[in-house]
C-alpha positions in Angstrom: 24.5 153.3 47.3 27.6 154.9 48.3 30.6 152.9 49.4 32.3 153.8 52.7 36.0 153.5 52.9 37.7 153.1 56.2 40.5 155.4 56.7 43.7 153.7 57.9 44.3 154.0 61.5 47.1 156.3 62.4 50.2 154.4 63.4 51.1 154.5 67.1 53.5 157.2 68.0 57.1 156.1 68.2 58.5 156.0 71.7 60.6 159.1 72.5 64.2 158.4 71.9 66.4 158.9 74.9 69.2 161.3 74.3 72.5 159.5 74.8 74.5 162.6 75.6 75.2 162.5 79.4 75.3 166.3 79.4 71.9 166.8 77.8 69.8 169.2 79.8 72.6 170.2 82.2 73.6 173.9 82.0 77.2 175.0 82.0 76.4 177.0 85.2 75.3 173.8 86.9 78.4 172.0 85.8 80.7 174.8 87.1 78.8 175.1 90.3 78.9 171.3 91.0 82.6 171.1 90.2 83.5 174.1 92.4 81.5 172.5 95.2 83.0 169.0 94.8 86.6 170.0 94.2 86.8 173.5 95.6 88.3 176.3 93.4 91.9 175.6 94.3 91.7 171.9 93.3 89.6 172.8 90.2 92.4 175.3 89.2 94.9 172.5 89.6 92.8 170.0 87.6 92.2 172.5 84.8 94.8 175.3 85.0 92.9 178.3 83.6 93.0 181.7 85.1 89.2 181.9 85.8 89.7 179.0 88.2 92.9 180.2 89.8 92.7 184.0 90.2 89.7 185.4 92.0 87.4 182.6 90.8 83.7 182.9 90.5 81.0 181.1 88.6 80.1 184.2 86.5 83.7 184.8 85.4 84.1 181.2 84.6 81.0 181.1 82.5 82.1 184.1 80.5 85.4 182.5 79.7 84.1 179.0 79.1 81.4 180.1 76.7 84.0 181.8 74.5 86.7 179.0 74.8 85.6 175.6 73.4 88.8 173.7 74.4 88.4 174.9 78.0 84.7 174.0 78.0 85.5 170.6 76.7 88.0 170.0 79.6 85.4 171.2 82.2 82.7 168.9 80.7 85.2 166.0 80.7 86.1 166.6 84.4 82.4 166.8 85.2 81.7 163.4 83.6 84.7 162.0 85.5 83.3 163.4 88.8 79.9 161.9 88.1 81.5 158.5 87.4 83.4 158.7 90.7 80.3 159.6 92.6 78.4 156.7 91.1 81.2 154.3 92.0 81.3 155.4 95.6 77.6 154.7 96.1 
């Protein structure tokens, strides 16, 4: 007689961990577009005084600069998070 061994059941899959980064899944283009819409280019250039927001501003010129300049990108992301908090408070 052959003895049958039960194979252990596979453990249940762990629930997907939610990413705690509030910017996860949001493109830089979406961030710049929302900021420009919310503040306008003039106010955006006053909030973050960089040339791509102050002189002949556009989303594409801003993206080129921000992708190469980590400190400026950090300021833009910070302002975006501030804007989102303000929007949530006003609801």
